[in-house]
BALOBA-1460 file (C-alpha; in Angstrom, 3 decimals):
// residues 219
<rec num="1" residu="x" x="80.159" y="-12.899" z="-28.269"/>
<rec num="2" residu="x" x="78.321" y="-16.115" z="-27.793"/>
<rec num="3" residu="x" x="76.915" y="-18.102" z="-24.920"/>
<rec num="4" residu="x" x="76.409" y="-21.838" z="-24.663"/>
<rec num="5" residu="x" x="75.289" y="-24.129" z="-21.854"/>
<rec num="6" residu="x" x="78.016" y="-26.158" z="-20.117"/>
<rec num="7" residu="x" x="77.870" y="-28.901" z="-17.513"/>
<rec num="8" residu="x" x="78.381" y="-28.037" z="-13.835"/>
<rec num="9" residu="x" x="81.761" y="-29.793" z="-13.589"/>
<rec num="10" residu="x" x="83.155" y="-27.696" z="-16.398"/>
<rec num="11" residu="x" x="81.847" y="-24.506" z="-14.786"/>
<rec num="12" residu="x" x="83.567" y="-25.453" z="-11.540"/>
<rec num="13" residu="x" x="86.868" y="-26.220" z="-13.263"/>
<rec num="14" residu="x" x="86.918" y="-23.184" z="-15.569"/>
<rec num="15" residu="x" x="84.884" y="-20.169" z="-14.405"/>
<rec num="16" residu="x" x="83.060" y="-18.330" z="-17.185"/>
<rec num="17" residu="x" x="85.111" y="-15.746" z="-19.017"/>
<rec num="18" residu="x" x="88.569" y="-17.054" z="-18.046"/>
<rec num="19" residu="x" x="91.327" y="-18.223" z="-20.385"/>
<rec num="20" residu="x" x="90.537" y="-21.936" z="-20.176"/>
<rec num="21" residu="x" x="86.797" y="-21.297" z="-20.447"/>
<rec num="22" residu="x" x="87.396" y="-19.576" z="-23.785"/>
<rec num="23" residu="x" x="89.906" y="-22.233" z="-24.875"/>
<rec num="24" residu="x" x="87.257" y="-24.895" z="-24.204"/>
<rec num="25" residu="x" x="84.681" y="-22.799" z="-26.035"/>
<rec num="26" residu="x" x="86.854" y="-22.685" z="-29.160"/>
<rec num="27" residu="x" x="87.713" y="-26.383" z="-28.944"/>
<rec num="28" residu="x" x="84.021" y="-27.263" z="-29.224"/>
<rec num="29" residu="x" x="84.292" y="-27.091" z="-33.021"/>
<rec num="30" residu="x" x="86.814" y="-26.527" z="-35.779"/>
<rec num="31" residu="x" x="85.563" y="-22.993" z="-36.293"/>
<rec num="32" residu="x" x="83.245" y="-20.893" z="-34.141"/>
<rec num="33" residu="x" x="82.894" y="-17.792" z="-36.309"/>
<rec num="34" residu="x" x="82.433" y="-17.323" z="-40.063"/>
<rec num="35" residu="x" x="85.940" y="-16.036" z="-40.803"/>
<rec num="36" residu="x" x="84.458" y="-12.923" z="-42.427"/>
<rec num="37" residu="x" x="85.095" y="-9.461" z="-40.968"/>
<rec num="38" residu="x" x="82.410" y="-7.744" z="-38.920"/>
<rec num="39" residu="x" x="80.157" y="-5.667" z="-41.151"/>
<rec num="40" residu="x" x="80.479" y="-2.625" z="-38.884"/>
<rec num="41" residu="x" x="84.277" y="-2.761" z="-39.116"/>
<rec num="42" residu="x" x="84.115" y="-2.900" z="-42.909"/>
<rec num="43" residu="x" x="81.702" y="0.021" z="-42.998"/>
<rec num="44" residu="x" x="83.656" y="2.207" z="-40.594"/>
<rec num="45" residu="x" x="87.245" y="1.437" z="-41.622"/>
<rec num="46" residu="x" x="87.167" y="0.959" z="-45.397"/>
<rec num="47" residu="x" x="87.919" y="4.626" z="-46.067"/>
<rec num="48" residu="x" x="90.725" y="4.950" z="-43.509"/>
<rec num="49" residu="x" x="94.324" y="4.929" z="-44.746"/>
<rec num="50" residu="x" x="96.128" y="1.808" z="-43.511"/>
<rec num="51" residu="x" x="98.541" y="2.088" z="-40.636"/>
<rec num="52" residu="x" x="99.006" y="0.279" z="-37.325"/>
<rec num="53" residu="x" x="95.926" y="-1.504" z="-35.981"/>
<rec num="54" residu="x" x="95.130" y="-3.201" z="-32.699"/>
<rec num="55" residu="x" x="92.349" y="-5.814" z="-32.746"/>
<rec num="56" residu="x" x="91.111" y="-6.462" z="-29.205"/>
<rec num="57" residu="x" x="89.471" y="-9.849" z="-28.706"/>
<rec num="58" residu="x" x="90.353" y="-10.980" z="-32.227"/>
<rec num="59" residu="x" x="88.783" y="-14.434" z="-31.927"/>
<rec num="60" residu="x" x="89.706" y="-16.501" z="-34.974"/>
<rec num="61" residu="x" x="91.044" y="-13.487" z="-36.838"/>
<rec num="62" residu="x" x="88.363" y="-12.471" z="-39.326"/>
<rec num="63" residu="x" x="88.795" y="-8.760" z="-38.656"/>
<rec num="64" residu="x" x="92.580" y="-8.916" z="-38.339"/>
<rec num="65" residu="x" x="93.030" y="-10.763" z="-41.621"/>
<rec num="66" residu="x" x="90.685" y="-8.376" z="-43.438"/>
<rec num="67" residu="x" x="92.628" y="-5.382" z="-42.110"/>
<rec num="68" residu="x" x="95.950" y="-6.944" z="-43.064"/>
<rec num="69" residu="x" x="94.618" y="-7.612" z="-46.546"/>
<rec num="70" residu="x" x="93.990" y="-3.871" z="-46.877"/>
<rec num="71" residu="x" x="97.550" y="-3.007" z="-45.881"/>
<rec num="72" residu="x" x="97.244" y="-2.576" z="-42.121"/>
<rec num="73" residu="x" x="99.894" y="-3.970" z="-39.791"/>
<rec num="74" residu="x" x="97.791" y="-5.664" z="-37.136"/>
<rec num="75" residu="x" x="98.425" y="-6.649" z="-33.549"/>
<rec num="76" residu="x" x="95.746" y="-9.273" z="-32.874"/>
<rec num="77" residu="x" x="95.045" y="-10.066" z="-29.231"/>
<rec num="78" residu="x" x="92.871" y="-12.619" z="-27.496"/>
<rec num="79" residu="x" x="92.730" y="-14.406" z="-24.159"/>
<rec num="80" residu="x" x="92.553" y="-17.797" z="-25.888"/>
<rec num="81" residu="x" x="95.618" y="-19.481" z="-27.326"/>
<rec num="82" residu="x" x="93.336" y="-21.711" z="-29.388"/>
<rec num="83" residu="x" x="91.769" y="-18.661" z="-31.020"/>
<rec num="84" residu="x" x="95.183" y="-17.123" z="-31.660"/>
<rec num="85" residu="x" x="96.451" y="-20.270" z="-33.381"/>
<rec num="86" residu="x" x="93.449" y="-20.085" z="-35.679"/>
<rec num="87" residu="x" x="94.122" y="-16.410" z="-36.316"/>
<rec num="88" residu="x" x="97.701" y="-17.210" z="-37.326"/>
<rec num="89" residu="x" x="96.509" y="-20.058" z="-39.565"/>
<rec num="90" residu="x" x="93.889" y="-17.818" z="-41.187"/>
<rec num="91" residu="x" x="96.493" y="-15.110" z="-41.815"/>
<rec num="92" residu="x" x="98.874" y="-17.636" z="-43.375"/>
<rec num="93" residu="x" x="96.151" y="-19.033" z="-45.634"/>
<rec num="94" residu="x" x="95.288" y="-15.475" z="-46.737"/>
<rec num="95" residu="x" x="98.923" y="-14.637" z="-47.447"/>
<rec num="96" residu="x" x="99.132" y="-11.871" z="-44.817"/>
<rec num="97" residu="x" x="101.001" y="-13.664" z="-42.028"/>
<rec num="98" residu="x" x="103.756" y="-11.033" z="-42.173"/>
<rec num="99" residu="x" x="101.224" y="-8.319" z="-41.265"/>
<rec num="100" residu="x" x="99.418" y="-10.046" z="-38.389"/>
<rec num="101" residu="x" x="101.125" y="-10.366" z="-35.014"/>
<rec num="102" residu="x" x="98.963" y="-12.627" z="-32.809"/>
<rec num="103" residu="x" x="99.564" y="-12.087" z="-29.084"/>
<rec num="104" residu="x" x="97.933" y="-13.637" z="-26.036"/>
<rec num="105" residu="x" x="96.568" y="-11.073" z="-23.547"/>
<rec num="106" residu="x" x="94.080" y="-11.327" z="-20.747"/>
<rec num="107" residu="x" x="93.057" y="-7.702" z="-21.152"/>
<rec num="108" residu="x" x="91.916" y="-7.534" z="-17.552"/>
<rec num="109" residu="x" x="95.582" y="-8.003" z="-16.586"/>
<rec num="110" residu="x" x="97.778" y="-6.931" z="-19.516"/>
<rec num="111" residu="x" x="97.553" y="-4.722" z="-22.585"/>
<rec num="112" residu="x" x="99.716" y="-4.461" z="-25.735"/>
<rec num="113" residu="x" x="102.306" y="-1.694" z="-25.660"/>
<rec num="114" residu="x" x="102.534" y="1.021" z="-28.286"/>
<rec num="115" residu="x" x="100.327" y="3.492" z="-30.147"/>
<rec num="116" residu="x" x="97.984" y="2.571" z="-32.984"/>
<rec num="117" residu="x" x="96.201" y="4.378" z="-35.794"/>
<rec num="118" residu="x" x="93.178" y="2.150" z="-35.233"/>
<rec num="119" residu="x" x="92.083" y="0.367" z="-32.089"/>
<rec num="120" residu="x" x="89.131" y="-1.909" z="-32.771"/>
<rec num="121" residu="x" x="87.032" y="-3.690" z="-30.169"/>
<rec num="122" residu="x" x="84.246" y="-5.578" z="-31.921"/>
<rec num="123" residu="x" x="81.933" y="-7.429" z="-29.547"/>
<rec num="124" residu="x" x="84.438" y="-7.385" z="-26.707"/>
<rec num="125" residu="x" x="82.059" y="-8.870" z="-24.144"/>
<rec num="126" residu="x" x="82.746" y="-11.570" z="-21.625"/>
<rec num="127" residu="x" x="81.290" y="-13.103" z="-18.500"/>
<rec num="128" residu="x" x="82.188" y="-12.849" z="-14.855"/>
<rec num="129" residu="x" x="84.163" y="-9.942" z="-13.440"/>
<rec num="130" residu="x" x="85.222" y="-8.414" z="-16.769"/>
<rec num="131" residu="x" x="86.433" y="-4.782" z="-16.497"/>
<rec num="132" residu="x" x="85.303" y="-3.746" z="-19.984"/>
<rec num="133" residu="x" x="85.096" y="-0.014" z="-19.228"/>
<rec num="134" residu="x" x="88.635" y="0.072" z="-17.839"/>
<rec num="135" residu="x" x="89.941" y="-1.904" z="-20.807"/>
<rec num="136" residu="x" x="88.313" y="0.471" z="-23.273"/>
<rec num="137" residu="x" x="89.733" y="3.506" z="-21.451"/>
<rec num="138" residu="x" x="93.156" y="1.891" z="-21.811"/>
<rec num="139" residu="x" x="92.355" y="1.271" z="-25.479"/>
<rec num="140" residu="x" x="91.593" y="4.964" z="-25.975"/>
<rec num="141" residu="x" x="94.968" y="5.779" z="-24.463"/>
<rec num="142" residu="x" x="96.633" y="3.570" z="-27.073"/>
<rec num="143" residu="x" x="95.216" y="5.567" z="-30.004"/>
<rec num="144" residu="x" x="97.797" y="7.751" z="-31.745"/>
<rec num="145" residu="x" x="96.939" y="11.396" z="-32.530"/>
<rec num="146" residu="x" x="94.743" y="11.368" z="-35.625"/>
<rec num="147" residu="x" x="93.803" y="7.738" z="-35.010"/>
<rec num="148" residu="x" x="90.434" y="6.103" z="-34.432"/>
<rec num="149" residu="x" x="88.892" y="4.055" z="-31.648"/>
<rec num="150" residu="x" x="86.070" y="1.827" z="-32.879"/>
<rec num="151" residu="x" x="83.869" y="-0.020" z="-30.389"/>
<rec num="152" residu="x" x="81.107" y="-2.249" z="-31.736"/>
<rec num="153" residu="x" x="78.969" y="-4.043" z="-29.199"/>
<rec num="154" residu="x" x="75.709" y="-5.740" z="-28.456"/>
<rec num="155" residu="x" x="72.962" y="-3.571" z="-26.984"/>
<rec num="156" residu="x" x="71.374" y="-6.563" z="-25.268"/>
<rec num="157" residu="x" x="70.700" y="-10.260" z="-25.587"/>
<rec num="158" residu="x" x="69.262" y="-11.628" z="-28.815"/>
<rec num="159" residu="x" x="65.502" y="-12.165" z="-28.898"/>
<rec num="160" residu="x" x="65.833" y="-15.961" z="-28.791"/>
<rec num="161" residu="x" x="68.290" y="-16.195" z="-25.883"/>
<rec num="162" residu="x" x="66.594" y="-17.381" z="-22.706"/>
<rec num="163" residu="x" x="69.771" y="-18.032" z="-20.710"/>
<rec num="164" residu="x" x="70.919" y="-14.482" z="-19.935"/>
<rec num="165" residu="x" x="73.913" y="-14.199" z="-17.581"/>
<rec num="166" residu="x" x="74.707" y="-10.825" z="-16.066"/>
<rec num="167" residu="x" x="76.536" y="-8.854" z="-18.767"/>
<rec num="168" residu="x" x="76.628" y="-5.059" z="-19.063"/>
<rec num="169" residu="x" x="75.429" y="-3.716" z="-22.415"/>
<rec num="170" residu="x" x="75.843" y="0.093" z="-22.392"/>
<rec num="171" residu="x" x="74.366" y="2.402" z="-25.022"/>
<rec num="172" residu="x" x="76.817" y="4.364" z="-27.206"/>
<rec num="173" residu="x" x="76.232" y="7.520" z="-25.131"/>
<rec num="174" residu="x" x="76.759" y="5.619" z="-21.885"/>
<rec num="175" residu="x" x="79.984" y="4.137" z="-23.231"/>
<rec num="176" residu="x" x="81.193" y="7.536" z="-24.417"/>
<rec num="177" residu="x" x="80.686" y="8.937" z="-20.911"/>
<rec num="178" residu="x" x="82.485" y="5.980" z="-19.334"/>
<rec num="179" residu="x" x="85.526" y="6.470" z="-21.587"/>
<rec num="180" residu="x" x="86.164" y="9.810" z="-19.853"/>
<rec num="181" residu="x" x="87.810" y="11.278" z="-22.936"/>
<rec num="182" residu="x" x="89.507" y="14.661" z="-22.379"/>
<rec num="183" residu="x" x="87.340" y="17.522" z="-23.591"/>
<rec num="184" residu="x" x="88.476" y="18.952" z="-26.916"/>
<rec num="185" residu="x" x="90.880" y="16.084" z="-27.591"/>
<rec num="186" residu="x" x="88.451" y="13.752" z="-29.381"/>
<rec num="187" residu="x" x="85.853" y="13.963" z="-32.148"/>
<rec num="188" residu="x" x="82.777" y="11.733" z="-32.163"/>
<rec num="189" residu="x" x="82.333" y="10.315" z="-35.673"/>
<rec num="190" residu="x" x="79.501" y="7.883" z="-34.924"/>
<rec num="191" residu="x" x="77.431" y="6.951" z="-31.882"/>
<rec num="192" residu="x" x="74.398" y="4.947" z="-32.889"/>
<rec num="193" residu="x" x="72.317" y="1.897" z="-32.115"/>
<rec num="194" residu="x" x="70.553" y="-0.302" z="-34.633"/>
<rec num="195" residu="x" x="68.457" y="-3.450" z="-34.701"/>
<rec num="196" residu="x" x="69.304" y="-6.234" z="-37.113"/>
<rec num="197" residu="x" x="67.714" y="-9.506" z="-38.138"/>
<rec num="198" residu="x" x="69.736" y="-12.594" z="-37.230"/>
<rec num="199" residu="x" x="68.731" y="-16.226" z="-37.339"/>
<rec num="200" residu="x" x="68.678" y="-18.191" z="-34.117"/>
<rec num="201" residu="x" x="70.761" y="-21.387" z="-33.922"/>
<rec num="202" residu="x" x="67.688" y="-23.405" z="-34.940"/>
<rec num="203" residu="x" x="67.295" y="-21.288" z="-38.084"/>
<rec num="204" residu="x" x="64.259" y="-19.307" z="-37.005"/>
<rec num="205" residu="x" x="64.480" y="-15.534" z="-37.560"/>
<rec num="206" residu="x" x="65.216" y="-13.301" z="-34.608"/>
<rec num="207" residu="x" x="66.475" y="-9.828" z="-33.843"/>
<rec num="208" residu="x" x="69.181" y="-8.227" z="-31.791"/>
<rec num="209" residu="x" x="70.323" y="-4.694" z="-31.113"/>
<rec num="210" residu="x" x="73.929" y="-3.655" z="-31.711"/>
<rec num="211" residu="x" x="75.661" y="-0.325" z="-31.340"/>
<rec num="212" residu="x" x="78.696" y="1.490" z="-32.724"/>
<rec num="213" residu="x" x="80.912" y="4.148" z="-31.194"/>
<rec num="214" residu="x" x="83.623" y="5.630" z="-33.409"/>
<rec num="215" residu="x" x="85.820" y="8.451" z="-32.131"/>
<rec num="216" residu="x" x="88.943" y="10.135" z="-33.509"/>
<rec num="217" residu="x" x="91.765" y="11.431" z="-31.364"/>
<rec num="218" residu="x" x="92.566" y="15.011" z="-32.375"/>
<rec num="219" residu="x" x="95.703" y="15.505" z="-30.322"/>
């Protein structure tokens, strides 16, 4: 997730967090993200046998392409058509286009059908009236028996960010409670928070706190 300052006219035309807001955000440059997979995804998924994966908020496809390269069949979803085009291009360049199905979803209004062996939501944050808890409960319902739900998120704003819109950053334990998982049906594999060093846009060192929740559906 990222936040930039926009002029008032653009705010009025495209409220923060909506489809066109994110399309405009991606159009600001040829590439917003690095193209590499999230480190937490690599750490938590590398040992899992490949199957069907759902990547929620796939952005430009770094995670989806990495998963596909390891044999997963990936449904990659995002609210932004611009991001999805870049995901498809990235998959084609990596030779895994046949294993990445890029689909447009505003997750506040629609959700991909089917069951998945992995549902991944890495930094699925947005602005405005974004029903993240409800979306993640739906995501848990899409996990097949024996499958894994992985949620990686920010624990707060980065140290250098002065413009801090209202965004909810729950702890792993708070998120686990909000998922309302049936007792005895899930196993908690990881619920932890950690601080990492990250450079600010001007290159000066800063810090931010991230967290990881990884749960397996038992039945």
